[in-house]
N, C-alpha and C positions, 0 to 999 in steps of 0.2 A: 767563367771563359766561352767564347761560342762553338758550336760542332765545328765549323770551318778551320778557326783559327789552331783548335786540337790537329785535326788532322794534318793541317800544313807542319803544324811543330811535329809530329810522327815523322811525316816524311822528312823533313829537313833532319832532323837528328838521326836518322837512317841513311843517309847518304854521306854527313859526316862523319860517322862510324864506318860508313863502305872506305871513307879517304883513309882510312888509317891500317887499311889492308887485313883487318879482320876478315875471318871467314864470313862468306854469305848468313849462313843458317844461323851462325851466332848472333850478327848483327840483327835482324830478322826479330828472330826471338826475343832477344835482350827488347828490343822496343816494344815487341808487343806486351811482354810479361811485365815490366816499368810499367807501360799505360796503361796496361790493365789493373797492375795494384794501387797507380795513384786514382784513376779514376771510378772504381767499385770498393776498394780495399781491401779484405782479407780475403772476398768474396769472387775476387777477379781471378784469384789460383785457379779458378776452377775453367777456366777459359782454357789454358794450356792444358788441363787436365784430359776435357772436354776432346778438345783436338785429339787429343794423340788417341784418344777411344776409336773415335772416328776410323782414325787410320788404320788403327790396328782391324775393326771390324771391315774395311774395306777389300770383299773378297778381291775383285780384279787387279791387285797390288801385287799379287801372286806371280802376276804375268814378268814385272819386273826382273826377279832374279832370272828366271828361264830366260828371257832373250837375252838378256846379257852376257850368261853363259854358252849360249846356242852361236852368240857372234864370236865370243872367244875363243871356242873350239876350232870353228872354222877359220880362223885368222890365224891362233897359234899352228893348226898344225898345216900350213902352206896351203890349204886350198884355193885360197887366194891366186897366188903363184900359179895355178892350171887355169884358173879361167883368164888370166892377162896372157900367157900360152897362147889360149885356143884364140882372142881375138887377135894377137899378134900373127897369128898364122892368116887367118880367116880375113881381116880387115885391113893388115898391111900393102895389097898391092893400089889400093886405092888413094889419093893425093890424101895428106890428112887421116885416113884410114885409122893410125894408130891411136890419134888423139881421140876420134868417132870411137872405138875399142875402148877407150879409158874410160869415157861417159859411160858405156855401157857395163862395166866394170866397179863403176863407182853406183850404178842402180843395184845391182845384182846384192854390192858389199852393202847398199843399205837396206835392203831386202832382208838379208845376214844378219846385221848388228842393230842399225839404229839408231845409231850415234855419228856423228858426223866425222868427229876426231878423228874415229877408226875409218873413214873412207879418207881423210888426208892422209893420215898415215901409212894406211896402205897405196894411198897414190903417190905418194913422195920418194915411201923408199924399191916400188915394185917399178912402175910407169915411168916416172921421173928419170932417172938416169938410163932408159933403156930410149926414149924419146928423144933425150938429147944426145944420147951417141948416135943416132941417125939423122944428126942433122935439122933438126924439128928447132924451130923457130924458139928461143928461151920464155918470153914474154907469154907467147901463143900456148905453150904446156902447161908453165905456173896457172894460169889463170883458167886452163880445162880443170886441173887437177884439183881448187880452189870450188869451183862451180861447183864442179862434178860431187863433191865432199859434202856441199849444201843440201842435196837430196837425202841425207843420212836422216834430217827430222822431219820428212815430208811424208818418206816414201814406208808404208809398214814393214816390221813392228818397231814404229819410230818413242824412244823411250821418251823423247821432250812433249809428244801427244801424250801419252800415259800420265805426266805430270801434268799436263794442263787437265787432262779429262778430272784427276782428282781437287786440281784448284777451282775450278769451273763446274765440278759436278756436272758430268758427260759422259755419258759411257763411250767408252774405249772404243770398244768395235766398230760405235757410228766412227768415230775420228779416225779412227786406221783407212775405211773405206773412202771417209772421203779426202783423205790425202793422197788415196791412188790416181785418180786421173789426173789432179792436178801437178802431180810429181813426174808420171808419164810425160806430159804435154812441156814441162818446164825441160825436160831431159831431150825431148822431140828437138824442144827450140833450139836450145844447146848444138845437137848435131845438125841442123840447118844450119844455123851461123859458119859455125866450123864447115861443112861439106863446101858450103858459097865461098867463104873466105879464101879457104884453100884451093880452091878450083882457081880461084882470078889469080891468086899467088901461088903458084906451086912453092915456091920455096918455103913458104911457111911451114909445110907440113908435107913435105915429099912422101914418095912411094919408095916402095920396097925395091930393092933391086932384084934385077931377073933373078942371080943366084941365089937369094934368101928366101924368095916364091918359090923355087923348086924345092918343096917339101912333099915326099910321098903323099898318096890318098891317104894310105893307111895311117900315116901319121897325123894325117888329118885329123881323119874320124876317130882318134884316140883320145886325140887331144880335146873334140867337139865332146865326147861321151864324160870324159874327166872334167870339161866347164860345165856342163848340164847338169850335173849333180847338185851344186846349192839349188839349182832352179828345181828341181825332183821334190828336195826338202823343204822348199816352200812351199812347193804345191801339196806335199803330203801334208804341211800344217795346218796352210788357209782355206782349203778346200772344202776339208770337214766342216769347219766353222761356219763358212759362208752358206755352204749349202742346209744349216743346223744341225748337223750330226753331232759336234763339238760344243762345250762352252766353250769362251774363251781362254779362261785357264788350263783347261784340258789341252788346246790348242797348242799352248804355248809349253807347256809340260812334251808330247808328240815330240814339237821344233825342236826342241833341247835334248830330245832321246836322240832323234833320229842324225842331228850333228854330233852326235857322241858315239854312236854306231860307226857312222861313215866314215871318223876320223880312225876306231879299230879297222874298221875292213881295207882299209887303205893302209895299215899298217904306221899309222901315224899319232896313234894316241898314245905318247910314251909321258914316263912320269912327270918329265917337267911340264909337258903341255898343260895335263890334269892338273897340277898347282897352280901351275900361270893362270888358269881360266878360271877357276875355283877362288884362287886369293884377290885377282881383279872383278870377279863377280860380287865378293861379300865389298870389295872396297867401294864400286861404283852404287851397290844395291843399297849400304848404309849412307852413302852420302845422298840420294836422293830419299832418302826415307828422312833424312833433318831435314831438309829442305821442306818436303812437303809437310812436315808439321810445324814448322817456324810459319811458313805460308799460311795452314789455315789458322792459326793460331793471332797471327795478324791479322787475317780476313774476318776473325770472330771480331775482335773489336772496333775492325770497322762499320759492321754489320751495326754492334750494340752501341753507335756511337750515332748512326742516322748518317752518315756522312754523303752517303754515296745519292741518298736523296737531295741534301742540299747542293749539291755539286750538279746536277744535272737541274735542278731550279735555277742554277746560276745561267749554267748553259743554254736550257731554252728557253728560261721564260726571261732571264733578269737581259743576255747581251742575244736573244732572239738566233742564236745559231739552228742550222738546220741539222737535223740529224748526221746525212751526210756529212757533211762542215767536221762536226765533231771526231765523227769515225776517222776520217783522213788526219785533223790533229793528232789524232791518237796513231799511228801509223807513225807520223814525221817525227814524233814522241820517241819513237822507237828505232829510229833510223837515228835519232840523239844520243840516243844509253847505248844503242849498240860500240860506239864509238869506245867503252870503255868499260862494258859489260857485256858477259856472254847472253845464250839466249837463257837459260836458268835462270840468272839471277833479277832478267828484265823480268819475267814472267812474274818471279815473286813479289818484286817489289811493286809492281804495278797491275797484277791479280785483283787484291783486293778494292781495289778502285775503277779498273777497266771495267774487269768481266760482270758484275753488275750492272754498271753503266749502260754498258752494250743491248744488257736484257732490254733495259728500263725504254731504253729509243728504239725498239723492235727489231731488231737485228738477231739472227740464227746465231747462238754460240759455238755450235758445230762448223759453220763457214766462218766464222769470226777466228777460230781455231787454226783453221788452214792461213789465213791471211794472218795471223800473229807470226807462223811460224817463218812462212816467205819474208814478212820483213824484218824479221829478226836476223835473217841469214843475208838478205841483200845488209843491214846496220852493219856486221862484224867483217864486212869484207871489204867495207870502202874507207879510204884514211881519213883523218890523218892518224886513229889508235886501234885500227879494225882487230878484233880478235883472231879471225882468221891469217890475216898479215903477217902477221907474230908469230904464229904457228907455221907458215909457211916458210918464212925467212931462219926458224931452228931447225926445218927440217931437210932444204932446199941445199945442193952441193956452194962450196965458194963463187965459183961463175956466175950466180944468180943474187944480183944487189937488190936490196931493198927498194933502189927506184925501179928497176924492173915487176918486181913485185906489183909493185904501187901502181906500175902501168898496164898488169898482164889483165887488168879486172874489170875493167868499165865498160866493158864489149859487155861482159856476163853479166852486169851488175845491170847493163841497160835491155839483155833481153829477160832479166830477173823482172824489175817493172814492168814490162810487158805481161808477162805472164800475171803478174797480181791484180794490171789494169783488168787485164779478160777477165779473171776470179771474179772483182768486184762487179761489171758489169754484167756478168752472167752465173752468177750462185750456180745454176744447177752442175757448172762444171765440176763445183764438190759436193754437193746433196743429191745429185742423181741416182748415186749406185748404195750411200747407205739409205735414202729412200727407198731403193727399189728392193734391196736386200732386206730390210729388218720391215717391210710392208708384206714379207711374205710368213 
């Protein structure tokens, strides 16, 4: 049996098992183990064992539970509520100001947590009811929350980029720095769109009434101080790392400790908050470790087959495709898979094929990691089975229909595609910051 046929058989088996509803890591790991034992006999058992040892020795993986714990502490202690109150007071007098403030909130939530689901949950529970109560257009605001939550896997400390770093064997710090400018650029494009749209159609995002805007300056400053707390935590964590004073793992520990102390000093570190934060940190960390382990085992089998070289030969020599055409086809495949898989599952499924192929084609793997994160977020914000669409439907009030949610995302999807095109055309948007910092 040829290498190409074995590769096709492995992928088809994996897709069929995924359709049964089994857990992603179980499917990937099972296919990798069966393929290894079938191809190499008893010696094939060394492949998953070697993958497990590599995972246990990967020191930067210690950042994963630290950042997840930091995010859950800040979320469970309601510090995110203070952020929204700050944006509500300071941005409310502008048409669309609360929607713009929600995007800013999502940027800060992303810097606190690193998971898009966290941004979606906070936006749907805190911002959405307030925006609807103030007569914001329901299609506008559901789109704002879904788009804003997409920044969670791009703005550091992105947990998904940690997963990509492990599978692609790239430095986590460089990937995080590569996500800074693209994430801020995308947030800026969202804000520009909201501001222009609400200026042309004020009824979509009415300004607060004069009575609601009449907040004493002392209260405004108090809320500003409370809202700046997460920014201070992020600065305390990232500044030493960027300047080379601490390692990535040490910075993650500083961030987790700073978040814990902030919750204690504000009197919000209750037994319930601590238990929930620790429990959720354990659950999410174990989930990601199992996924990474399965993906590494699957990738090792693929490397042993030489399937990547065979597929590269098929695309570039037999079909004569340009490397950029192949890259665009990869991105389109993410859009298709995103209709029924989340970002983590997509990466685990295609990483053994795509990451080595991208390297063979001569593209930068750090830059490609940014393209991957943006494309997958576009993917599961789009119908008919977009992952984010159903999350929003589960969290939104009854008056927001699934039709409203479907209609809400198209302007923001177009903005994200513009951002993706800019980063593809100008790779320095993603690469300038990591190249500059690491050149020091």
